[in-house]
C-alpha positions in Angstrom: 0.0 0.0 0.0 1.2 3.5 -0.8 -0.1 4.8 2.5 0.3 2.4 5.5 -2.5 4.3 7.2 -4.9 2.8 4.8 -4.2 -0.7 6.0 -7.0 -1.0 8.6 -9.6 0.2 6.1 -8.3 -2.1 3.3 -8.3 -5.0 5.7 -12.0 -4.2 6.6 -13.0 -4.0 3.0 -11.2 -7.3 2.1 -12.7 -9.1 5.1 -16.2 -8.2 4.0 -15.8 -9.8 0.5 -17.6 -13.0 -0.2 -15.2 -15.9 0.0 -12.7 -14.2 2.4 -12.4 -16.2 5.7 -9.7 -13.9 7.2 -7.3 -11.1 6.5 -3.8 -11.4 8.0 -1.9 -8.3 9.0 1.8 -8.4 10.1 1.0 -10.2 13.2 -1.3 -12.8 11.5 1.3 -13.4 8.8 4.0 -14.0 11.4 1.7 -16.5 13.1 1.1 -18.4 9.9 4.7 -18.2 8.7 3.9 -15.8 5.9 5.9 -12.8 7.1 8.4 -12.6 4.2 9.2 -9.4 2.1 7.1 -10.5 -0.8 3.9 -11.4 1.0 2.5 -7.9 0.8 1.0 -5.9 3.8 -2.1 -8.0 4.0 -2.8 -11.6 3.0 -6.5 -12.7 2.4 -7.3 -16.3 3.3 -10.1 -17.9 1.3 -13.0 -19.7 3.0 -12.8 -23.6 2.9 -13.7 -24.7 -0.7 -13.2 -21.2 -2.2 -10.5 -19.7 -4.4 -9.6 -16.2 -5.5 -9.7 -15.8 -9.2 -7.1 -13.5 -10.9 -9.6 -12.4 -13.5 -9.1 -8.6 -13.6 -11.1 -7.8 -16.7 -14.8 -7.0 -16.7 -15.6 -8.1 -20.2 -14.5 -11.6 -21.4 -14.0 -10.2 -25.0 -11.1 -8.1 -23.5 -9.5 -11.0 -21.6 -5.8 -11.4 -22.3 -4.8 -14.2 -24.7 -3.1 -16.2 -21.9 -6.4 -16.5 -19.9 -7.8 -19.1 -22.3 -4.5 -21.1 -22.5 -2.4 -23.2 -20.2 0.1 -20.5 -19.5 1.6 -21.1 -16.0 4.4 -18.6 -16.4 2.3 -15.6 -17.7 -0.6 -15.8 -15.4 -0.6 -13.9 -12.0 -0.9 -16.9 -9.8 -2.4 -20.4 -9.9 -5.3 -20.9 -12.3 -7.2 -24.1 -11.4 -9.4 -23.5 -14.4 -6.5 -24.8 -16.5 -7.6 -28.3 -15.3 -10.9 -27.9 -17.1 -12.2 -27.8 -20.7 -14.1 -24.8 -22.0 -17.3 -26.6 -22.9 -18.5 -23.4 -24.8 -16.0 -24.2 -27.6 -17.4 -26.6 -30.1 -15.5 -30.0 -29.9 -13.1 -28.6 -27.4 -11.5 -32.0 -26.6 -11.1 -32.9 -30.2 -9.5 -29.5 -30.9 -7.1 -30.1 -28.0 -6.1 -33.4 -29.5 -5.5 -31.8 -32.8 -3.3 -29.0 -31.2 -1.2 -31.6 -29.4 -0.8 -33.5 -32.7 0.4 -30.2 -34.3 2.9 -29.7 -31.5 4.3 -33.3 -32.0 4.7 -32.6 -35.7 6.7 -29.5 -34.9 4.1 -27.0 -35.9 3.2 -23.9 -34.0 0.0 -24.2 -32.1 -2.2 -22.4 -29.6 -4.1 -24.5 -27.2 -7.2 -22.5 -26.3 -9.1 -24.8 -24.0 -9.4 -23.0 -20.6 -12.7 -21.7 -19.7 -13.2 -18.1 -18.4 -16.2 -19.1 -16.3 -14.7 -20.0 -12.9 -17.9 -21.8 -11.7 -16.4 -25.2 -12.6 -13.6 -24.8 -10.1 -14.2 -26.7 -6.8 -12.1 -26.6 -3.7 -9.1 -24.4 -2.8 -5.4 -24.1 -3.4 -2.9 -23.4 -0.7 -5.3 -23.1 2.3 -4.4 -25.3 5.2 -7.2 -27.8 6.1 -9.1 -27.0 9.3 -8.5 -30.5 10.5 -4.9 -31.8 10.3 -6.2 -35.3 9.5 -7.3 -33.9 6.2 -3.9 -32.5 5.3 -1.3 -33.7 2.9 0.4 -37.0 3.5 4.1 -37.7 2.9 4.9 -41.3 2.1 8.4 -42.7 2.1 9.9 -46.2 1.7 12.8 -45.2 4.1 11.6 -45.2 7.7 14.5 -43.1 9.0 13.1 -39.6 8.4 9.6 -40.6 9.7 7.9 -38.2 12.1 4.4 -37.0 12.7 4.7 -33.7 11.0 6.7 -31.6 8.6 6.4 -28.0 7.7 6.1 -27.1 4.1 9.6 -25.6 3.9 11.1 -29.0 5.2 9.7 -31.1 2.4 12.1 -30.0 -0.4 15.3 -30.6 1.7 14.0 -34.0 2.7 13.3 -35.0 -0.9 16.7 -33.8 -2.0 18.4 -35.7 0.7 16.4 -38.9 0.0 17.3 -38.6 -3.6 21.0 -38.3 -2.7 21.2 -34.7 -4.0 21.8 -33.1 -0.6 23.8 -33.9 2.5 21.9 -31.7 5.0 19.7 -33.9 7.3 16.2 -32.6 7.9 15.8 -31.6 11.5 
């Protein structure tokens, strides 16, 4: 925010939006381990089974080209709609097969299969489950590193060590 004095009012406005469960300020971010320089002044946490769309346009005819494509490096954030097919496009699945065939043959192609209607997206991405029993599970054939819980930042070093690519043990 340009003016830090705006933070309480912005937090209030965000907190009143549909789908927002909570808005974390500096203290809230620290509690959740999100207090790093790139996390912004406030972090909005979605309600369970909700997600925040990045769609910033008001008219689908003016949507950027990447919105209808699988473009993980050009989109501002994760787009779960990339996992769906745009059923408004005639023979969308057949067209996708044709575009993949073009790619395999070395031709240029543009795979336009992603819907702009976010209603097909279910669930959330990145929100911790309310019940730890519903959280992610890490399975390993090596019993040595087993323990009841890992933080998200401990997973990569563990996997690198198990693959023989790192010496540092996970603590």
